[in-house]
C-alpha positions as CSV (number, residue, x, y, z in Angstrom):
1,M,-74.7,94.8,21.6
2,T,-71.9,95.1,18.8
3,P,-70.4,91.9,17.6
4,L,-66.9,91.5,18.4
5,S,-64.4,91.8,15.7
6,L,-62.7,88.5,14.4
7,P,-59.3,88.3,16.6
8,R,-56.2,88.3,14.6
9,P,-53.8,85.6,14.6
10,R,-51.0,86.3,17.2
11,K,-47.5,85.4,16.3
12,R,-46.1,85.0,19.9
13,W,-48.2,82.2,20.5
14,G,-47.6,80.5,17.2
15,Q,-51.4,80.8,16.1
16,H,-52.5,79.2,12.8
17,F,-56.2,79.0,12.6
18,L,-57.9,76.0,10.7
19,I,-60.1,77.3,7.9
20,D,-60.8,74.3,5.8
21,P,-64.2,72.9,6.6
22,N,-63.5,69.6,4.8
23,I,-60.6,69.0,7.1
24,I,-62.5,70.2,10.3
25,R,-65.0,67.5,9.4
26,K,-62.6,64.7,8.8
27,I,-61.0,65.6,12.2
28,V,-64.5,65.4,13.9
29,A,-65.4,62.1,12.2
30,L,-62.0,60.7,13.3
31,A,-62.5,61.7,16.8
32,Q,-65.8,59.4,16.8
33,I,-67.5,61.7,19.4
34,S,-70.7,60.8,21.1
35,S,-73.3,62.6,23.1
36,D,-71.7,60.6,26.1
37,D,-68.4,62.1,25.7
38,T,-66.4,64.9,27.2
39,V,-64.1,66.3,24.9
40,F,-61.0,68.3,26.0
41,E,-59.7,71.0,23.5
42,I,-56.5,72.6,23.7
43,G,-56.4,76.2,22.0
44,P,-60.0,76.3,20.5
45,G,-58.9,79.7,18.8
46,R,-61.9,81.1,17.0
47,G,-64.0,78.0,17.6
48,A,-63.7,76.4,14.1
49,L,-63.3,73.1,15.4
50,T,-65.1,73.8,18.6
51,R,-68.5,74.4,17.2
52,P,-68.8,71.1,15.4
53,I,-67.5,69.2,18.5
54,C,-70.1,70.8,20.6
55,E,-72.7,69.6,18.2
56,Q,-71.5,66.0,18.8
57,A,-70.4,65.9,22.6
58,G,-72.2,66.0,25.6
59,R,-69.6,68.4,27.2
60,V,-66.8,70.3,25.9
61,I,-64.0,71.8,28.1
62,A,-61.5,74.1,26.4
63,V,-58.7,76.0,27.6
64,E,-57.4,79.0,25.9
65,L,-54.4,81.2,26.5
66,D,-55.3,84.2,24.3
67,P,-57.4,86.8,26.2
68,K,-59.0,88.2,23.2
69,L,-60.2,84.7,21.9
70,V,-61.5,84.0,25.5
71,E,-63.4,87.2,25.2
72,Y,-64.6,86.4,21.6
73,L,-65.4,82.5,22.0
74,P,-68.5,83.0,24.2
75,E,-70.0,84.9,21.3
76,S,-68.9,82.8,18.6
77,C,-70.1,79.6,20.3
78,S,-73.3,81.4,22.0
79,N,-75.7,78.7,20.5
80,Y,-73.6,75.8,22.5
81,H,-74.6,75.4,26.3
82,N,-72.3,72.5,26.6
83,L,-69.2,74.4,26.3
84,D,-67.1,75.2,29.5
85,L,-64.4,77.5,28.4
86,H,-61.2,78.1,30.7
87,A,-59.0,81.1,30.3
88,G,-55.3,80.0,30.8
89,D,-52.4,77.9,30.1
90,A,-52.8,74.2,28.9
91,M,-49.5,73.4,30.5
92,V,-50.7,74.2,33.9
93,F,-54.4,73.3,33.6
94,P,-55.2,70.3,36.0
95,I,-56.0,67.6,33.1
96,E,-55.8,64.9,35.7
97,S,-59.0,66.5,37.1
98,L,-61.0,65.9,33.8
99,P,-63.7,63.1,33.7
100,A,-62.7,59.6,33.1
101,Q,-62.7,58.5,29.4
102,T,-62.3,62.0,28.2
103,V,-61.6,62.5,24.4
104,V,-58.7,65.0,23.4
105,V,-59.1,67.1,20.2
106,A,-56.6,69.8,19.7
107,N,-54.8,71.9,17.1
108,L,-51.7,72.2,19.0
109,P,-49.4,75.1,18.9
110,Y,-46.2,74.0,17.0
111,Y,-44.0,75.4,19.4
112,L,-45.4,73.7,22.4
113,S,-46.7,70.5,20.7
114,T,-44.2,67.9,22.2
115,P,-44.3,69.5,25.9
116,L,-48.1,69.4,25.6
117,L,-48.1,65.8,24.5
118,F,-46.0,64.6,27.3
119,R,-48.4,66.7,29.7
120,L,-51.2,64.7,28.3
121,F,-49.4,61.4,28.6
122,E,-49.0,62.3,32.4
123,A,-52.8,62.5,32.5
124,R,-53.4,59.4,30.6
125,S,-55.5,57.7,33.4
126,V,-58.3,60.0,32.4
127,I,-58.0,59.9,28.7
128,Q,-59.4,57.6,26.1
129,R,-57.8,58.8,23.0
130,M,-56.4,61.9,21.5
131,V,-56.9,63.2,18.0
132,V,-54.1,66.1,17.6
133,L,-53.2,68.3,14.8
134,L,-49.3,68.7,14.6
135,Q,-46.4,69.8,12.5
136,R,-45.7,66.7,10.2
137,E,-42.3,66.6,11.5
138,V,-43.7,65.8,14.9
139,A,-46.2,63.4,13.6
140,R,-43.4,61.4,12.0
141,R,-41.4,61.5,15.2
142,I,-44.4,60.0,17.3
143,V,-44.7,56.9,14.8
144,A,-40.9,56.5,14.2
145,R,-39.4,53.0,14.2
146,P,-36.1,52.0,15.8
147,A,-32.9,52.8,14.0
148,T,-34.4,55.8,12.2
149,R,-33.5,59.4,12.4
150,D,-36.8,60.4,13.9
151,Y,-36.8,57.9,16.5
152,G,-36.3,59.3,20.1
153,T,-37.9,59.9,23.4
154,L,-41.2,61.0,21.9
155,S,-41.4,58.0,19.9
156,V,-41.0,55.5,22.8
157,L,-43.3,57.1,25.2
158,S,-46.1,57.6,22.6
159,Q,-45.8,54.1,21.4
160,Y,-45.6,53.0,25.2
161,Y,-48.6,54.7,26.4
162,S,-50.8,54.7,22.8
163,E,-51.2,53.1,19.5
164,P,-50.5,56.1,17.4
165,V,-51.4,56.4,13.7
166,I,-50.8,59.3,11.4
167,A,-54.6,59.7,10.0
168,F,-53.8,62.2,7.0
169,S,-51.6,65.1,6.1
170,I,-52.9,68.9,5.8
171,P,-51.3,71.3,3.5
172,G,-50.5,74.8,4.8
173,T,-53.1,76.3,2.6
174,C,-55.8,75.0,5.2
175,F,-54.6,77.5,7.8
176,T,-54.6,81.1,8.2
177,P,-51.9,82.7,8.4
178,R,-50.4,79.9,6.4
179,P,-47.4,78.0,8.2
180,D,-44.2,77.3,6.4
181,V,-44.7,73.6,7.1
182,D,-47.3,70.8,6.4
183,S,-49.2,69.4,9.3
184,A,-50.6,66.0,10.1
185,V,-53.4,64.7,12.2
186,V,-52.5,61.9,14.6
187,C,-54.9,59.4,16.4
188,L,-53.4,58.1,19.8
189,P,-55.8,55.7,21.5
190,I,-54.5,55.2,25.0
191,R,-53.6,51.7,25.9
192,P,-55.8,50.6,28.9
193,D,-52.8,48.6,30.3
194,R,-50.9,51.6,30.5
195,K,-53.3,53.9,32.1
196,S,-51.8,53.5,35.6
197,R,-48.6,51.7,36.5
198,G,-46.6,52.8,39.7
199,W,-43.3,52.6,37.9
200,D,-44.0,54.7,34.8
201,T,-41.6,57.5,36.2
202,Y,-38.8,54.9,36.3
203,F,-39.5,54.1,32.8
204,E,-39.5,57.6,31.4
205,N,-36.4,58.4,33.3
206,T,-34.7,55.5,31.8
207,V,-35.8,56.5,28.1
208,R,-34.8,60.1,28.7
209,A,-31.2,59.2,30.1
210,A,-30.7,57.0,27.2
211,F,-31.5,59.5,24.6
212,A,-29.9,62.2,26.7
213,H,-26.5,61.8,24.6
214,R,-27.8,60.5,21.3
215,R,-24.6,60.0,19.8
216,K,-23.0,57.9,22.6
217,T,-23.4,54.3,23.5
218,L,-26.1,53.7,26.0
219,V,-23.5,53.0,28.8
220,N,-22.0,56.1,28.2
221,S,-25.1,58.1,27.9
222,F,-26.4,56.7,31.3
223,R,-23.2,57.4,33.0
224,D,-22.9,60.9,31.9
225,E,-26.4,61.3,33.2
226,G,-24.9,60.2,36.6
227,W,-26.4,56.8,36.8
228,E,-24.2,54.1,38.6
229,M,-22.0,52.2,36.0
230,R,-22.0,48.9,37.6
231,R,-25.9,48.8,38.1
232,I,-26.2,50.1,34.3
233,V,-24.0,47.3,32.9
234,Q,-25.7,44.5,35.0
235,A,-29.1,45.7,33.9
236,L,-28.3,45.7,30.2
237,E,-26.5,42.3,30.5
238,S,-29.7,40.9,32.4
239,V,-32.0,41.7,29.4
240,K,-29.2,40.9,26.7
241,I,-28.8,44.6,25.5
242,V,-25.1,45.0,24.3
243,P,-23.9,48.2,26.4
244,S,-22.2,49.5,23.0
245,R,-25.6,49.8,21.4
246,R,-27.1,53.3,21.0
247,A,-30.5,54.2,22.3
248,E,-32.1,54.9,18.6
249,S,-31.6,51.1,18.2
250,V,-33.4,50.1,21.3
251,T,-37.0,49.0,20.9
252,V,-40.2,50.1,23.0
253,G,-40.2,46.5,24.5
254,E,-36.2,46.5,25.2
255,F,-36.6,49.8,27.0
256,E,-39.5,48.2,29.3
257,S,-37.4,45.3,30.1
258,L,-34.3,47.6,30.9
259,A,-36.4,49.7,33.2
260,L,-37.7,46.9,35.1
261,A,-34.3,45.4,35.5
262,L,-32.7,48.7,36.8
263,Q,-35.8,49.3,39.1
264,H,-35.2,45.6,40.2
265,S,-31.5,46.4,41.0
266,E,-32.4,49.4,43.0
267,I,-35.0,47.6,45.3
268,L,-32.2,44.9,45.8
269,R,-29.7,47.4,46.9
């Protein structure tokens, strides 16, 4: 059988293949994979990360959108019988059906990294930790502190559901084709006490509404999102948050208290 040719990167899917073996080794080491682990890889590409992951893990579940790569990967990874490759879009893949304590390792496409992170947080009940390669700008937003320019919805949700740490940066020379920006690897261990809480949708809606109009005060941002003014003012006052503050100044803990107050006021109505 004639070997398949190496698939070319496709710009439409923002493909930048990792080619530096030292960086690959560092990512795999950071993931701390054991033979008991199931690893979920988003966008395995040509298999540069997939192969060393297969050497460490008990099972690797990978989802790839590019049909040419789906055709190429079984040959590229033919020595590994623990690879379960799925053709399709990670945004619709049933992540919630993965085994408990799954480890996520992924070189996320830049154009879809934030929606994919939100999707992974939705499925956090089956995830133990995530090690993801991202655009460095997104990595900074994940770990940003209040009252900084990078602090926003992604910061609050990442820090509420996990304990994110930027492990190391990666220059563009480690990829083909070379991206115009630098990247970073972020480790996000999921907080065990945040894996399953019934009111988390309420918390997320509170955070998103607060940041929906970033330049406006909290009370005005909530009002413009259609929330009842009286309830908002009462909830803010009950948790001692001045209504004139902006979302970027509110800590993760304050958002949690505010969401609880708002939920309580709704129950009492």
